[in-house]
Each structure stands twice: as C-alpha cells, then as structure tokens.
C-alpha positions as CSV (number, residue, x, y, z in Angstrom):
1,M,10.2,-7.4,22.5
2,R,9.9,-3.6,21.9
3,I,9.1,-2.8,18.3
4,A,9.1,0.5,16.4
5,S,7.2,0.5,13.1
6,L,8.2,3.0,10.5
7,V,5.9,1.7,7.8
8,P,2.0,1.7,8.1
9,S,1.9,-1.7,6.3
10,A,4.2,-3.1,9.0
11,T,2.1,-1.7,11.7
12,E,-1.0,-3.4,10.1
13,S,1.0,-6.7,9.9
14,L,2.1,-6.6,13.5
15,F,-1.3,-6.0,14.9
16,S,-2.9,-8.6,12.6
17,L,-0.4,-11.2,13.9
18,G,-1.4,-10.4,17.4
19,L,1.8,-8.6,18.2
20,G,0.3,-5.2,18.7
21,D,1.2,-5.2,22.4
22,Q,4.8,-5.2,21.4
23,V,4.7,-2.1,19.3
24,V,5.9,1.0,21.2
25,A,5.8,3.5,18.3
26,V,4.5,4.1,14.8
27,T,4.5,6.8,12.0
28,H,2.2,9.7,11.7
29,E,0.4,7.8,8.9
30,C,-0.3,4.6,10.9
31,D,-4.1,4.8,11.1
32,W,-4.9,1.1,11.2
33,P,-6.0,-0.5,13.4
34,P,-7.5,2.3,15.4
35,E,-5.5,1.4,18.5
36,A,-2.2,2.1,16.5
37,Q,-3.2,5.9,16.5
38,T,-2.7,6.1,20.2
39,L,0.9,5.2,20.0
40,P,3.8,7.7,19.9
41,H,4.7,9.1,16.5
42,L,8.2,8.9,15.3
43,T,7.9,10.6,11.9
44,R,6.5,13.7,10.2
45,T,6.2,14.8,6.6
46,V,7.8,17.8,5.0
47,I,4.9,18.1,2.4
48,P,2.6,21.0,3.3
49,P,-1.2,20.0,3.9
50,G,-3.8,21.0,1.4
51,L,-2.0,20.8,-1.8
52,A,-3.6,19.7,-5.0
53,A,-2.4,16.5,-6.8
54,A,-0.1,18.4,-9.2
55,E,1.4,20.4,-6.4
56,I,2.1,17.3,-4.3
57,D,3.8,15.7,-7.4
58,R,5.9,18.9,-7.9
59,V,7.0,19.1,-4.2
60,V,7.9,15.4,-4.1
61,R,10.0,15.5,-7.3
62,E,11.8,18.7,-6.3
63,T,12.5,17.3,-2.8
64,V,13.8,14.0,-4.0
65,A,15.8,15.6,-6.8
66,A,17.5,17.9,-4.2
67,G,18.5,14.9,-2.2
68,R,16.3,15.9,0.8
69,P,14.1,13.6,2.8
70,L,10.2,13.7,2.5
71,Y,9.9,12.4,6.0
72,E,11.7,13.3,9.1
73,L,12.5,10.9,11.9
74,D,12.3,11.9,15.5
75,S,15.6,10.1,16.5
76,D,15.5,11.4,20.1
77,R,12.1,9.9,20.7
78,L,13.2,6.7,19.1
79,A,16.2,6.5,21.5
80,E,14.0,7.1,24.5
81,L,11.7,4.3,23.6
82,A,14.7,1.9,23.2
83,P,13.2,-0.5,20.7
84,D,14.7,-4.0,20.1
85,L,13.5,-4.1,16.5
86,I,12.8,-1.4,14.0
87,V,10.7,-2.3,10.9
88,T,11.2,0.0,7.9
89,Q,11.3,-0.1,4.1
90,A,13.6,1.0,1.1
91,V,11.4,0.1,-1.9
92,C,9.7,3.5,-2.1
93,E,11.6,6.8,-1.4
94,V,8.3,8.8,-1.2
95,C,6.6,6.4,1.2
96,A,8.6,6.3,4.4
97,V,11.7,7.6,6.2
98,S,15.0,7.1,4.3
99,Y,16.2,3.5,5.0
100,D,19.9,4.8,5.2
101,D,18.8,7.4,7.9
102,V,17.1,4.7,9.8
103,V,20.2,2.3,9.7
104,A,22.5,5.2,10.8
105,V,20.2,6.3,13.7
106,A,19.8,2.6,14.8
107,A,23.6,2.1,14.8
108,A,24.1,5.0,17.1
109,L,21.6,3.7,19.7
110,P,22.9,2.1,22.8
111,G,20.9,-1.1,22.3
112,R,21.8,-1.4,18.7
113,P,18.3,-2.6,17.6
114,R,17.9,-4.8,14.6
115,V,16.5,-3.1,11.4
116,L,14.2,-5.2,9.3
117,S,13.5,-3.7,5.8
118,L,10.4,-4.8,4.0
119,D,10.7,-4.2,0.3
120,P,7.9,-6.2,-1.5
121,L,7.2,-5.8,-5.2
122,T,4.7,-8.6,-5.7
123,L,1.9,-10.3,-3.7
124,E,4.2,-13.2,-2.9
125,D,6.7,-10.7,-1.5
126,V,4.0,-9.3,0.8
127,L,3.1,-12.7,2.1
128,R,6.7,-13.6,2.6
129,D,7.3,-10.3,4.5
130,I,4.4,-11.0,6.9
131,R,6.2,-14.1,7.8
132,R,9.5,-12.2,8.2
133,V,7.9,-9.8,10.6
134,A,6.5,-12.6,12.7
135,E,9.9,-14.4,12.8
136,A,11.7,-11.2,13.7
137,A,9.2,-10.5,16.5
138,G,9.7,-14.1,17.9
139,D,6.4,-15.7,16.8
140,P,7.1,-17.5,13.5
141,A,3.9,-19.7,13.9
142,A,1.7,-16.7,13.7
143,G,3.3,-15.8,10.4
144,Q,2.9,-19.2,9.0
145,R,-0.8,-19.1,10.0
146,A,-1.4,-15.7,8.5
147,Q,0.3,-16.6,5.2
148,A,-1.6,-19.9,4.9
149,L,-4.9,-18.2,5.5
150,A,-4.1,-15.4,2.9
151,R,-3.2,-18.1,0.3
152,Q,-6.6,-19.9,1.1
153,R,-8.6,-16.7,0.5
154,L,-6.7,-15.9,-2.8
155,T,-7.2,-19.4,-4.1
156,A,-11.0,-19.3,-3.2
157,I,-11.3,-16.0,-5.1
158,G,-9.7,-17.5,-8.3
159,R,-11.6,-20.7,-8.1
160,G,-14.9,-18.8,-7.8
161,L,-14.1,-16.7,-10.8
162,A,-12.9,-19.6,-13.2
163,G,-14.3,-19.2,-16.5
164,A,-15.7,-15.7,-16.0
165,R,-15.3,-13.0,-18.6
166,R,-12.3,-10.9,-17.8
167,P,-12.8,-7.1,-18.3
168,R,-9.9,-4.8,-19.1
169,V,-9.2,-2.9,-16.0
170,I,-6.8,0.0,-15.5
171,A,-5.6,1.1,-12.0
172,I,-5.0,4.8,-11.8
173,E,-2.7,5.5,-8.9
174,W,-2.4,9.3,-9.3
175,L,-4.3,11.7,-11.6
176,D,-2.1,14.7,-12.0
177,P,0.1,13.6,-13.6
178,P,-1.6,10.2,-14.2
179,F,0.2,7.1,-12.9
180,V,-0.8,3.5,-13.6
181,A,-0.2,1.2,-10.6
182,G,2.5,-1.4,-10.7
183,H,3.9,-3.5,-8.0
184,W,1.3,-5.9,-6.6
185,V,-1.8,-4.2,-8.1
186,P,-1.7,-5.9,-11.5
187,E,-1.7,-9.2,-9.7
188,M,-4.6,-8.2,-7.6
189,I,-6.6,-7.3,-10.8
190,S,-5.7,-10.7,-12.3
191,I,-6.8,-12.8,-9.3
192,A,-10.0,-10.7,-9.1
193,G,-10.9,-11.7,-12.6
194,G,-9.7,-8.8,-14.7
195,V,-7.0,-8.0,-17.2
196,D,-4.7,-5.0,-16.7
197,P,-3.5,-3.8,-20.2
198,L,-1.0,-1.2,-18.7
199,G,0.4,-2.2,-15.2
200,V,3.2,-4.7,-14.9
201,A,3.4,-6.9,-12.0
202,G,6.5,-6.5,-10.0
203,E,7.4,-3.3,-11.7
204,K,7.1,0.2,-10.3
205,S,4.2,2.4,-11.0
206,R,4.8,4.7,-13.9
207,T,3.5,7.9,-15.4
208,V,1.4,7.8,-18.5
209,S,-0.5,10.1,-20.8
210,W,-4.2,10.4,-20.8
211,G,-4.0,9.4,-24.5
212,E,-2.2,6.1,-23.4
213,L,-5.0,5.5,-20.9
214,E,-7.6,6.1,-23.6
215,A,-5.8,3.8,-26.0
216,A,-6.0,1.0,-23.5
217,R,-9.7,0.8,-24.1
218,P,-10.6,0.0,-20.5
219,D,-13.9,-1.6,-19.5
220,I,-13.3,-0.4,-15.9
221,A,-11.1,2.4,-14.5
222,V,-10.3,2.0,-10.8
223,V,-9.2,5.4,-9.3
224,M,-6.8,4.6,-6.4
225,P,-4.6,7.7,-5.6
226,C,-1.8,6.5,-3.5
227,G,-2.5,7.0,0.2
228,Y,-6.1,8.4,-0.2
229,D,-9.2,6.9,1.3
230,E,-12.4,6.4,-0.7
231,Q,-13.9,9.8,0.0
232,R,-10.7,11.6,-1.2
233,S,-10.4,9.2,-4.2
234,A,-14.1,10.1,-5.1
235,E,-13.2,13.8,-4.8
236,E,-10.2,13.4,-7.1
237,A,-12.4,11.4,-9.6
238,E,-14.9,14.2,-9.6
239,A,-12.2,16.8,-10.2
240,F,-10.9,14.9,-13.2
241,S,-14.3,13.7,-14.4
242,D,-13.8,15.1,-17.9
243,R,-10.6,13.2,-18.4
244,L,-12.0,10.0,-16.9
245,D,-15.2,10.1,-19.0
246,A,-13.0,10.4,-22.1
247,L,-11.5,7.0,-21.3
248,G,-14.8,5.4,-22.5
249,A,-14.8,3.0,-19.6
250,D,-18.2,1.4,-18.7
251,R,-17.4,2.3,-15.0
252,V,-15.1,4.6,-13.2
253,I,-14.8,3.4,-9.6
254,P,-12.9,5.2,-6.8
255,V,-11.7,3.1,-4.0
256,D,-10.0,3.2,-0.7
257,A,-6.4,3.1,-1.8
258,S,-4.9,3.5,1.6
259,A,-6.7,0.6,3.1
260,Y,-6.7,-1.9,0.3
261,F,-4.2,-1.1,-2.5
262,S,-1.3,1.3,-1.5
263,R,0.0,-0.5,1.5
264,P,1.7,-3.8,1.1
265,G,0.1,-5.5,4.2
266,P,-2.5,-8.0,5.1
267,R,-5.4,-5.9,3.9
268,L,-4.3,-6.4,0.2
269,I,-6.1,-9.7,0.5
270,D,-9.3,-7.7,1.4
271,G,-8.5,-5.6,-1.6
272,V,-8.5,-8.5,-4.0
273,E,-11.9,-9.6,-2.6
274,L,-13.1,-6.0,-3.0
275,L,-12.0,-5.9,-6.6
276,A,-13.6,-9.3,-7.4
277,G,-16.9,-8.0,-6.1
278,L,-16.6,-4.8,-8.1
279,L,-15.5,-6.6,-11.4
280,H,-17.9,-9.5,-11.1
281,P,-20.9,-8.6,-8.8
282,E,-22.9,-11.3,-10.4
283,L,-20.5,-14.0,-9.1
284,V,-19.3,-12.4,-5.9
285,G,-21.3,-11.5,-2.8
286,A,-21.2,-8.1,-1.1
287,G,-18.6,-9.5,1.3
288,G,-16.3,-10.7,-1.4
289,G,-17.3,-14.3,-1.1
290,T,-18.0,-16.4,-4.2
C-alpha cells in the first residue's frame, strides 16, 4: 500500500507501527522519525519564518478569519505519487491542510484514494486512532499491539505514583497571548501525578489572562508552546520570564512540546513518563520508570 501522511502525528504512528516503508510522502513538518525527513513533502506553510509569538498569533487569526488556508497542498505532487491512502485531520484548523481541501483533491485523483481523518481530543482517542491507522494500512495486529503496550505503560505510571502528593500544574501552550493546553494534556498531567486547575480534558486549548494564570496558584508551570522543541520553548520562557516569575510557581519547566505534547501520536506516552519524572523526581527514575 502507498500512504501519504498529511499530519506529523500520523507519520510518527505509521513508522512506530512498522509501516514506514509504505509511506511515500509527508508534510514539511514531519521531522520524526529522522528517516521521514527524506520523503517528498506535500505541504508548505503560508506563515513567514522568524515571527515572534504575538505576530504568529495575529497572522493565524487574520488568515483563518479571511477564510484562507494556513497550509498549501501540492496536489500535483500528490497525484504523481498515487497513494492508496491519505491520512489527515480536521480537529485543528491551524495544524494541517484543510480537510475539505484534501477530500476534494482525493476525489479528483484517478485512483480515488481513501482519506482517513484522525481527530482525537483525548488520550483514548489517540490510542484508538493508532489502531485505526494500522487497520487502514492493512495490519490491524500491529495496532492492537501498540495500543496494548501504551496502556501498560500508562497503567504502570499511575500505579507507581499511587498516594503521591499531587502538585498544581498549569500547561502553557502559547505565551503571547497565553493559552492553557486542553485536549489530551490535562489527562497527561493527571496520570503523571499532578492536578491541572485550568485545562479541561477533551476540550480545546483556550486563551487566558496572565491574571488567571496567577490566580490558579500553580506549583509548577510547564511551558509547551505548540510545535516548539525544548530549546525554542526555553527561549520563549526566557523572553517572558517576568510574567512567568509572577505566577509564583516553585518551578517553571520548558519542554519539547513538538515531540511529547503537541502531536497526538505514540510519543504522548513518552510525554506522560517525562511529566511524571518532572513532577515526582523522588519517585520516578530519569528514564520515566517508577
């Protein structure tokens, strides 16, 4: 089977399932695993490089409000590659090519490839989608194994932290304006032994005021700007250090959001293990094991 992945999390899922040899093209943002970077790119962003957080937010809002896409799809290249399956998403309009555009392009291709949309809001949705990807690619057993292993790892984390004190943890998904993370992140915090006073599992991320963040009285503030790696998250945290210091948290921790929190793929389990180690270093080893 020939598969085109239009979502980085789907690319990660396909490779983790052992189906990477069937992937014929990916997005310009698919950077994991490293071998995915060598595949043809089918997308490009309309957001200029080098913008500050506030400027990125402004461009995104203006583009979406005008009804224009944030990502452009190379439909000619897609046609040349003739995929049997296209994996995309519709849950976030600022994260990938428009789902409607993908469906329209696929319908016009000679082979009429199947379009599989992954739209998770919770961790359970993410695990279910990993199975759906495997089934669509013709290897349901791989999905069952991956799902079972992920559940075992999550259960082990919760068991190891049973009875531990639960710090108040806020997850800041953007800093200008500030956003608190929703979707699966509040669940990740809970399983990792924390309490999220602002995020709501299964709900979209939302903008908040710095005053609301202060009023949450966090013990720990995790800085995870959507799509940023650890270095860039640390740079953002430094740029907003005055605001973050005013929160009164015992610790402000920048993390690799792109790898472990932003993308609803298999590495979210690594993210829960990472969080558990950050929140409870006295109980969790450096590798995330309890």
